[in-house]
N, CA, C and O atoms as CSV, one atom per row, in Angstrom:
chain,resi,resn,atom,element,x,y,z
A,1,MET,N,N,151.132,19.474,47.823
A,1,MET,CA,C,150.045,18.690,47.079
A,1,MET,C,C,148.584,19.260,47.660
A,1,MET,O,O,148.387,19.535,48.843
A,2,LYS,N,N,147.750,19.362,46.749
A,2,LYS,CA,C,146.497,19.895,47.123
A,2,LYS,C,C,145.547,18.808,47.591
A,2,LYS,O,O,145.554,17.718,47.019
A,3,ALA,N,N,144.767,19.045,48.561
A,3,ALA,CA,C,143.802,18.133,49.050
A,3,ALA,C,C,142.682,18.034,48.072
A,3,ALA,O,O,142.184,19.057,47.604
A,4,ARG,N,N,142.243,16.779,47.726
A,4,ARG,CA,C,141.182,16.484,46.801
A,4,ARG,C,C,139.868,16.563,47.597
A,4,ARG,O,O,139.763,15.909,48.634
A,5,PRO,N,N,138.809,17.380,47.131
A,5,PRO,CA,C,137.666,17.417,47.760
A,5,PRO,C,C,136.929,16.027,47.855
A,5,PRO,O,O,137.024,15.325,46.847
A,6,ARG,N,N,136.286,15.578,48.801
A,6,ARG,CA,C,135.655,14.368,48.803
A,6,ARG,C,C,134.110,14.479,48.217
A,6,ARG,O,O,133.387,15.445,48.462
A,7,GLN,N,N,133.791,13.574,47.568
A,7,GLN,CA,C,132.383,13.460,46.975
A,7,GLN,C,C,131.459,12.863,48.077
A,7,GLN,O,O,131.784,11.888,48.755
A,8,THR,N,N,130.334,13.499,48.194
A,8,THR,CA,C,129.254,12.919,48.962
A,8,THR,C,C,128.700,11.758,48.356
A,8,THR,O,O,128.911,11.520,47.167
A,9,SER,N,N,127.994,10.999,49.090
A,9,SER,CA,C,127.166,9.747,48.584
A,9,SER,C,C,126.421,10.282,47.522
A,9,SER,O,O,126.525,9.725,46.429
A,10,GLN,N,N,125.579,11.406,47.656
A,10,GLN,CA,C,124.749,11.941,46.617
A,10,GLN,C,C,125.463,12.256,45.397
A,10,GLN,O,O,125.082,11.813,44.314
A,11,GLN,N,N,126.515,13.024,45.523
A,11,GLN,CA,C,127.385,13.262,44.173
A,11,GLN,C,C,127.833,12.109,43.609
A,11,GLN,O,O,127.815,12.102,42.378
A,12,LYS,N,N,128.257,11.068,44.195
A,12,LYS,CA,C,128.729,9.907,43.592
A,12,LYS,C,C,127.580,9.294,42.782
A,12,LYS,O,O,127.746,8.912,41.624
A,13,GLN,N,N,126.430,9.213,43.419
A,13,GLN,CA,C,125.257,8.544,42.651
A,13,GLN,C,C,124.856,9.429,41.473
A,13,GLN,O,O,124.475,8.876,40.441
A,14,ILE,N,N,124.914,10.809,41.548
A,14,ILE,CA,C,124.731,11.729,40.377
A,14,ILE,C,C,125.667,11.413,39.335
A,14,ILE,O,O,125.307,11.288,38.164
A,15,MET,N,N,126.928,11.272,39.739
A,15,MET,CA,C,128.030,11.033,38.675
A,15,MET,C,C,127.961,9.767,38.125
A,15,MET,O,O,128.245,9.661,36.932
A,16,THR,N,N,127.616,8.704,38.803
A,16,THR,CA,C,127.455,7.329,38.224
A,16,THR,C,C,126.337,7.295,37.345
A,16,THR,O,O,126.342,6.643,36.301
A,17,LYS,N,N,125.295,8.041,37.775
A,17,LYS,CA,C,123.981,8.012,36.657
A,17,LYS,C,C,124.413,8.783,35.487
A,17,LYS,O,O,124.118,8.311,34.389
A,18,LEU,N,N,125.072,9.908,35.533
A,18,LEU,CA,C,125.589,10.607,34.351
A,18,LEU,C,C,126.550,9.682,33.376
A,18,LEU,O,O,126.472,9.605,32.150
A,19,ILE,N,N,127.347,9.095,34.126
A,19,ILE,CA,C,128.267,8.263,33.313
A,19,ILE,C,C,127.618,7.148,32.602
A,19,ILE,O,O,127.863,6.905,31.420
A,20,ASN,N,N,126.698,6.395,33.396
A,20,ASN,CA,C,125.875,5.406,32.800
A,20,ASN,C,C,124.978,5.814,31.621
A,20,ASN,O,O,124.796,5.089,30.643
A,21,GLN,N,N,124.459,6.970,31.777
A,21,GLN,CA,C,123.681,7.664,30.654
A,21,GLN,C,C,124.649,7.839,29.426
A,21,GLN,O,O,124.297,7.519,28.291
A,22,GLU,N,N,125.672,8.272,29.662
A,22,GLU,CA,C,126.690,8.506,28.411
A,22,GLU,C,C,127.170,7.283,27.915
A,22,GLU,O,O,127.398,7.196,26.708
A,23,ILE,N,N,127.389,6.161,28.785
A,23,ILE,CA,C,127.671,4.761,28.140
A,23,ILE,C,C,126.651,4.279,27.343
A,23,ILE,O,O,126.896,3.789,26.240
A,24,ILE,N,N,125.382,4.379,27.846
A,24,ILE,CA,C,124.141,3.970,27.032
A,24,ILE,C,C,124.056,4.696,25.656
A,24,ILE,O,O,123.768,4.097,24.620
A,25,LYS,N,N,124.319,5.991,25.717
A,25,LYS,CA,C,124.311,6.839,24.435
A,25,LYS,C,C,125.345,6.333,23.532
A,25,LYS,O,O,125.099,6.091,22.350
A,26,GLN,N,N,126.526,6.164,24.074
A,26,GLN,CA,C,127.660,5.838,23.176
A,26,GLN,C,C,127.657,4.316,22.612
A,26,GLN,O,O,128.110,3.955,21.526
A,27,ASN,N,N,127.032,3.497,23.616
A,27,ASN,CA,C,126.748,2.090,23.050
A,27,ASN,C,C,125.784,1.943,21.980
A,27,ASN,O,O,125.940,1.088,21.108
A,28,ALA,N,N,124.678,2.826,22.003
A,28,ALA,CA,C,123.742,2.875,21.009
A,28,ALA,C,C,124.463,3.296,19.684
A,28,ALA,O,O,124.281,2.645,18.655
A,29,GLN,N,N,125.239,4.331,19.717
A,29,GLN,CA,C,125.859,4.726,18.534
A,29,GLN,C,C,126.810,3.738,18.027
A,29,GLN,O,O,126.834,3.452,16.830
A,30,PHE,N,N,127.625,3.183,18.916
A,30,PHE,CA,C,128.445,2.082,18.574
A,30,PHE,C,C,127.835,1.013,17.761
A,30,PHE,O,O,128.292,0.614,16.690
A,31,SER,N,N,126.614,0.511,18.432
A,31,SER,CA,C,125.934,-0.656,17.836
A,31,SER,C,C,125.385,-0.116,16.498
A,31,SER,O,O,125.500,-0.887,15.546
A,32,ASN,N,N,124.846,1.000,16.285
A,32,ASN,CA,C,124.436,1.380,14.902
A,32,ASN,C,C,125.572,1.384,13.959
A,32,ASN,O,O,125.387,0.894,12.845
A,33,ASP,N,N,126.729,1.879,14.269
A,33,ASP,CA,C,127.850,1.839,13.366
A,33,ASP,C,C,128.309,0.449,12.969
A,33,ASP,O,O,128.534,0.149,11.797
A,34,ILE,N,N,128.452,-0.470,14.085
A,34,ILE,CA,C,128.717,-1.927,13.675
A,34,ILE,C,C,127.790,-2.527,12.767
A,34,ILE,O,O,128.114,-3.047,11.700
A,35,ASP,N,N,126.419,-2.425,13.298
A,35,ASP,CA,C,125.419,-2.962,12.359
A,35,ASP,C,C,125.464,-2.359,11.097
A,35,ASP,O,O,125.401,-3.164,10.168
A,36,ALA,N,N,125.556,-1.159,10.784
A,36,ALA,CA,C,125.702,-0.520,9.489
A,36,ALA,C,C,126.823,-1.183,8.682
A,36,ALA,O,O,126.678,-1.611,7.537
A,37,ALA,N,N,128.057,-1.227,9.462
A,37,ALA,CA,C,129.161,-1.817,8.672
A,37,ALA,C,C,129.004,-3.313,8.245
A,37,ALA,O,O,129.560,-3.730,7.229
A,38,ILE,N,N,128.274,-4.070,9.002
A,38,ILE,CA,C,128.155,-5.513,8.700
A,38,ILE,C,C,127.106,-5.475,7.640
A,38,ILE,O,O,127.334,-6.165,6.646
A,39,LEU,N,N,125.976,-4.778,7.675
A,39,LEU,CA,C,125.019,-4.908,6.617
A,39,LEU,C,C,125.606,-4.373,5.323
A,39,LEU,O,O,125.376,-4.945,4.258
A,40,TYR,N,N,126.355,-3.292,5.400
A,40,TYR,CA,C,126.910,-2.632,4.217
A,40,TYR,C,C,127.909,-3.803,3.469
A,40,TYR,O,O,127.871,-3.984,2.252
A,41,THR,N,N,128.746,-4.516,4.322
A,41,THR,CA,C,129.461,-5.478,3.667
A,41,THR,C,C,128.726,-6.667,3.148
A,41,THR,O,O,129.171,-7.203,2.133
A,42,LEU,N,N,127.682,-7.134,3.702
A,42,LEU,CA,C,126.876,-8.137,3.114
A,42,LEU,C,C,126.347,-7.685,1.880
A,42,LEU,O,O,126.285,-8.429,0.901
A,43,HIS,N,N,125.908,-6.341,1.867
A,43,HIS,CA,C,125.478,-5.782,0.527
A,43,HIS,C,C,126.464,-5.707,-0.517
A,43,HIS,O,O,126.299,-6.250,-1.609
A,44,SER,N,N,127.580,-4.982,-0.175
A,44,SER,CA,C,128.506,-4.685,-1.160
A,44,SER,C,C,129.450,-5.856,-1.639
A,44,SER,O,O,129.947,-5.797,-2.763
A,45,LYS,N,N,129.677,-6.821,-0.874
A,45,LYS,CA,C,130.603,-7.961,-1.124
A,45,LYS,C,C,129.827,-9.297,-1.482
A,45,LYS,O,O,130.378,-10.250,-2.033
A,46,HIS,N,N,128.464,-9.268,-1.105
A,46,HIS,CA,C,127.719,-10.527,-1.390
A,46,HIS,C,C,126.490,-10.185,-2.047
A,46,HIS,O,O,125.707,-11.103,-2.292
A,47,GLY,N,N,126.212,-9.066,-2.355
A,47,GLY,CA,C,125.127,-8.626,-3.156
A,47,GLY,C,C,123.648,-8.725,-2.431
A,47,GLY,O,O,122.617,-8.825,-3.095
A,48,TRP,N,N,123.666,-8.689,-1.104
A,48,TRP,CA,C,122.345,-8.925,-0.432
A,48,TRP,C,C,121.641,-7.723,-0.635
A,48,TRP,O,O,122.199,-6.628,-0.580
A,49,GLY,N,N,120.369,-7.884,-0.881
A,49,GLY,CA,C,119.460,-6.566,-1.038
A,49,GLY,C,C,118.738,-6.309,0.402
A,49,GLY,O,O,118.990,-6.899,1.453
A,50,GLU,N,N,117.885,-5.396,0.211
A,50,GLU,CA,C,117.211,-5.018,1.461
A,50,GLU,C,C,116.434,-6.143,2.146
A,50,GLU,O,O,116.469,-6.279,3.369
A,51,LYS,N,N,115.708,-6.976,1.316
A,51,LYS,CA,C,114.910,-7.907,2.013
A,51,LYS,C,C,115.711,-8.937,2.727
A,51,LYS,O,O,115.308,-9.333,3.821
A,52,ARG,N,N,116.926,-9.458,2.155
A,52,ARG,CA,C,117.828,-10.427,2.828
A,52,ARG,C,C,118.450,-9.810,3.897
A,52,ARG,O,O,118.573,-10.452,4.941
A,53,LEU,N,N,118.934,-8.488,3.808
A,53,LEU,CA,C,119.585,-7.869,5.003
A,53,LEU,C,C,118.604,-7.673,6.129
A,53,LEU,O,O,119.028,-7.826,7.275
A,54,ARG,N,N,117.316,-7.345,5.935
A,54,ARG,CA,C,116.384,-7.158,6.854
A,54,ARG,C,C,116.168,-8.519,7.666
A,54,ARG,O,O,116.050,-8.514,8.892
A,55,GLN,N,N,116.123,-9.749,6.851
A,55,GLN,CA,C,115.855,-10.905,7.347
A,55,GLN,C,C,117.212,-11.247,8.300
A,55,GLN,O,O,117.011,-11.653,9.445
A,56,PHE,N,N,118.300,-11.113,7.914
A,56,PHE,CA,C,119.557,-11.265,8.489
A,56,PHE,C,C,119.513,-10.527,9.927
A,56,PHE,O,O,119.660,-11.082,11.016
A,57,TYR,N,N,119.289,-9.219,9.702
A,57,TYR,CA,C,119.253,-8.270,10.929
A,57,TYR,C,C,118.242,-8.875,12.037
A,57,TYR,O,O,118.583,-9.038,13.209
A,58,ASP,N,N,116.973,-9.185,11.538
A,58,ASP,CA,C,116.072,-9.789,12.481
A,58,ASP,C,C,116.578,-11.076,13.137
A,58,ASP,O,O,116.433,-11.235,14.349
A,59,ASP,N,N,117.145,-11.961,12.398
A,59,ASP,CA,C,117.431,-13.052,12.819
A,59,ASP,C,C,118.692,-12.985,13.806
A,59,ASP,O,O,118.844,-13.758,14.752
A,60,PHE,N,N,119.520,-12.019,13.479
A,60,PHE,CA,C,120.693,-11.712,14.375
A,60,PHE,C,C,120.138,-11.196,15.737
A,60,PHE,O,O,120.557,-11.716,16.771
A,61,LEU,N,N,119.288,-10.274,15.780
A,61,LEU,CA,C,118.738,-9.804,17.024
A,61,LEU,C,C,117.868,-10.914,17.847
A,61,LEU,O,O,117.867,-10.906,19.078
A,62,GLU,N,N,117.230,-11.741,17.191
A,62,GLU,CA,C,116.478,-12.778,17.822
A,62,GLU,C,C,117.539,-13.838,18.414
A,62,GLU,O,O,117.359,-14.318,19.532
A,63,THR,N,N,118.545,-14.151,17.700
A,63,THR,CA,C,119.692,-15.072,18.158
A,63,THR,C,C,120.260,-14.432,19.330
A,63,THR,O,O,120.411,-15.136,20.329
A,64,CYS,N,N,120.607,-13.185,19.370
A,64,CYS,CA,C,121.279,-12.555,20.614
A,64,CYS,C,C,120.242,-12.735,21.691
A,64,CYS,O,O,120.572,-13.290,22.739
A,65,LYS,N,N,118.956,-12.286,21.499
A,65,LYS,CA,C,117.977,-12.367,22.643
A,65,LYS,C,C,117.787,-13.904,23.127
A,65,LYS,O,O,117.740,-14.186,24.324
A,66,ASP,N,N,117.691,-14.777,22.199
A,66,ASP,CA,C,117.595,-16.287,22.820
A,66,ASP,C,C,118.768,-16.710,23.561
A,66,ASP,O,O,118.661,-17.447,24.540
A,67,LEU,N,N,119.947,-16.253,23.115
A,67,LEU,CA,C,121.097,-16.613,23.874
A,67,LEU,C,C,121.125,-15.934,25.419
A,67,LEU,O,O,121.438,-16.526,26.452
A,68,GLU,N,N,120.747,-14.655,25.299
A,68,GLU,CA,C,120.615,-13.979,26.583
A,68,GLU,C,C,119.681,-14.726,27.540
A,68,GLU,O,O,119.974,-14.992,28.706
A,69,ASN,N,N,118.485,-15.051,26.915
A,69,ASN,CA,C,117.521,-15.664,27.881
A,69,ASN,C,C,117.919,-16.990,28.332
A,69,ASN,O,O,117.760,-17.342,29.501
A,70,TYR,N,N,118.496,-17.831,27.322
A,70,TYR,CA,C,118.844,-19.182,27.579
A,70,TYR,C,C,119.882,-19.213,28.703
A,70,TYR,O,O,119.778,-20.025,29.623
A,71,TYR,N,N,120.821,-18.382,28.632
A,71,TYR,CA,C,121.906,-18.443,29.603
A,71,TYR,C,C,121.756,-17.312,30.746
A,71,TYR,O,O,122.667,-17.097,31.546
A,72,GLU,N,N,120.606,-16.651,30.756
A,72,GLU,CA,C,120.278,-15.616,31.585
A,72,GLU,C,C,121.493,-14.639,31.883
A,72,GLU,O,O,121.812,-14.237,33.002
A,73,MET,N,N,122.073,-14.350,30.759
A,73,MET,CA,C,123.176,-13.342,30.792
A,73,MET,C,C,122.836,-12.175,29.969
A,73,MET,O,O,123.342,-12.173,28.847
A,74,PRO,N,N,122.155,-11.272,30.257
A,74,PRO,CA,C,121.532,-10.310,29.387
A,74,PRO,C,C,122.683,-9.210,28.924
A,74,PRO,O,O,122.550,-8.583,27.873
A,75,THR,N,N,123.701,-9.048,29.705
A,75,THR,CA,C,124.801,-8.085,29.192
A,75,THR,C,C,125.895,-8.759,28.775
A,75,THR,O,O,126.966,-8.152,28.742
A,76,GLU,N,N,125.826,-10.191,28.365
A,76,GLU,CA,C,126.929,-10.817,27.827
A,76,GLU,C,C,126.638,-11.537,26.432
A,76,GLU,O,O,127.198,-12.587,26.116
A,77,ALA,N,N,125.790,-10.931,25.697
A,77,ALA,CA,C,125.566,-11.545,24.490
A,77,ALA,C,C,126.792,-11.682,23.516
A,77,ALA,O,O,127.017,-12.731,22.912
A,78,GLY,N,N,127.523,-10.623,23.408
A,78,GLY,CA,C,128.884,-10.550,22.701
A,78,GLY,C,C,129.695,-11.865,23.110
A,78,GLY,O,O,130.131,-12.695,22.313
A,79,TRP,N,N,129.806,-11.898,24.387
A,79,TRP,CA,C,130.762,-13.139,24.753
A,79,TRP,C,C,130.200,-14.368,24.443
A,79,TRP,O,O,130.922,-15.312,24.123
A,80,LEU,N,N,128.825,-14.477,24.509
A,80,LEU,CA,C,128.149,-15.869,24.246
A,80,LEU,C,C,128.320,-16.183,22.842
A,80,LEU,O,O,128.579,-17.331,22.482
A,81,CYS,N,N,128.164,-15.043,21.882
A,81,CYS,CA,C,128.400,-15.431,20.553
A,81,CYS,C,C,129.793,-15.694,20.281
A,81,CYS,O,O,130.018,-16.602,19.481
A,82,ARG,N,N,130.804,-15.061,20.804
A,82,ARG,CA,C,132.179,-15.419,20.716
A,82,ARG,C,C,132.280,-16.942,20.910
A,82,ARG,O,O,132.725,-17.718,20.064
A,83,GLN,N,N,131.785,-17.298,22.201
A,83,GLN,CA,C,131.948,-18.706,22.672
A,83,GLN,C,C,131.462,-19.705,21.684
A,83,GLN,O,O,132.082,-20.716,21.353
A,84,LYS,N,N,130.126,-19.276,21.179
A,84,LYS,CA,C,129.589,-20.275,20.210
A,84,LYS,C,C,130.279,-20.417,18.815
A,84,LYS,O,O,130.243,-21.451,18.148
A,85,LEU,N,N,130.892,-19.300,18.461
A,85,LEU,CA,C,131.645,-19.248,17.274
A,85,LEU,C,C,132.946,-20.059,17.327
A,85,LEU,O,O,133.385,-20.701,16.373
A,86,LYS,N,N,133.556,-19.962,18.610
A,86,LYS,CA,C,134.748,-20.786,18.956
A,86,LYS,C,C,134.338,-22.384,18.757
A,86,LYS,O,O,135.091,-23.233,18.281
A,87,ASP,N,N,133.177,-22.579,19.156
A,87,ASP,CA,C,132.793,-24.030,19.089
A,87,ASP,C,C,132.843,-24.675,17.588
A,87,ASP,O,O,132.883,-25.884,17.358
A,88,ILE,N,N,132.834,-23.650,16.629
A,88,ILE,CA,C,132.848,-24.133,15.137
A,88,ILE,C,C,134.170,-23.718,14.564
A,88,ILE,O,O,134.374,-23.732,13.350
A,89,GLY,N,N,135.060,-23.350,15.442
A,89,GLY,CA,C,136.405,-22.924,14.863
A,89,GLY,C,C,136.648,-21.564,14.474
A,89,GLY,O,O,137.672,-21.299,13.844
A,90,VAL,N,N,135.795,-20.648,14.789
A,90,VAL,CA,C,135.871,-19.246,14.570
A,90,VAL,C,C,136.093,-18.353,15.792
A,90,VAL,O,O,135.238,-18.072,16.633
A,91,ASP,N,N,137.370,-17.947,15.767
A,91,ASP,CA,C,137.881,-17.135,16.835
A,91,ASP,C,C,138.066,-15.727,16.511
A,91,ASP,O,O,139.103,-15.306,15.999
A,92,VAL,N,N,136.951,-14.915,16.840
A,92,VAL,CA,C,136.905,-13.598,16.392
A,92,VAL,C,C,138.023,-12.655,16.920
A,92,VAL,O,O,138.605,-11.790,16.266
A,93,GLU,N,N,138.234,-13.013,18.348
A,93,GLU,CA,C,139.329,-12.225,18.995
A,93,GLU,C,C,140.663,-12.541,18.215
A,93,GLU,O,O,141.391,-11.611,17.867
A,94,ALA,N,N,140.964,-13.773,17.958
A,94,ALA,CA,C,142.331,-14.083,17.151
A,94,ALA,C,C,142.266,-13.408,15.745
A,94,ALA,O,O,143.286,-12.881,15.302
A,95,TRP,N,N,141.179,-13.403,15.071
A,95,TRP,CA,C,141.095,-12.798,13.845
A,95,TRP,C,C,141.423,-11.290,13.993
A,95,TRP,O,O,142.227,-10.747,13.235
A,96,ASN,N,N,140.797,-10.640,14.962
A,96,ASN,CA,C,141.030,-9.226,15.224
A,96,ASN,C,C,142.492,-9.003,15.528
A,96,ASN,O,O,143.072,-8.081,14.955
A,97,ALA,N,N,143.182,-9.834,16.452
A,97,ALA,CA,C,144.468,-9.587,16.824
A,97,ALA,C,C,145.416,-9.805,15.524
A,97,ALA,O,O,146.431,-9.117,15.414
A,98,GLU,N,N,145.085,-10.739,14.571
A,98,GLU,CA,C,145.838,-10.924,13.432
A,98,GLU,C,C,145.807,-9.722,12.438
A,98,GLU,O,O,146.798,-9.340,11.818
A,99,ARG,N,N,144.581,-9.175,12.353
A,99,ARG,CA,C,144.308,-7.888,11.411
A,99,ARG,C,C,145.275,-6.928,12.079
A,99,ARG,O,O,146.141,-6.394,11.387
A,100,ARG,N,N,145.184,-6.665,13.409
A,100,ARG,CA,C,145.896,-5.536,14.062
A,100,ARG,C,C,147.480,-5.822,13.864
A,100,ARG,O,O,148.269,-4.895,13.682
A,101,ARG,N,N,147.834,-7.025,13.907
A,101,ARG,CA,C,149.448,-7.225,13.618
A,101,ARG,C,C,149.672,-6.936,12.180
A,101,ARG,O,O,150.717,-6.393,11.821
A,102,ASN,N,N,148.766,-7.264,11.358
A,102,ASN,CA,C,149.029,-7.056,9.854
A,102,ASN,C,C,149.125,-5.578,9.638
A,102,ASN,O,O,149.996,-5.086,8.920
A,103,GLU,N,N,148.198,-4.860,10.281
A,103,GLU,CA,C,148.190,-3.264,10.231
A,103,GLU,C,C,149.390,-2.620,10.483
A,103,GLU,O,O,149.876,-1.709,9.813
A,104,ASN,N,N,149.915,-3.214,11.636
A,104,ASN,CA,C,151.089,-2.638,12.441
A,104,ASN,C,C,152.444,-2.990,11.655
A,104,ASN,O,O,153.456,-2.305,11.799
A,105,ALA,N,N,152.386,-4.128,10.800
A,105,ALA,CA,C,153.592,-4.568,10.231
A,105,ALA,C,C,154.132,-3.826,9.126
A,105,ALA,O,O,155.188,-4.180,8.601
């Protein structure tokens, strides 16, 4: 078995920084894709035009920011939204699990 070279503290910091930069880049792309899918669905299925879509988008971002600020959890907006939806009987995780089961059936 070959010995694994040990990383220095500086190498670990550089690697962590590079990984975090890639995560930020991928997250931005993922966010753009999800936002686009949601807005396109509202347009194609419900007839929303540019003005209504923009209002929804702005309200959505404001709601996320308000939740983050109120609960002081800036990295947990998704979790907060899922919890608030569960309060009204909407379980997004369960819906996704159901969809995956149906796709695999």
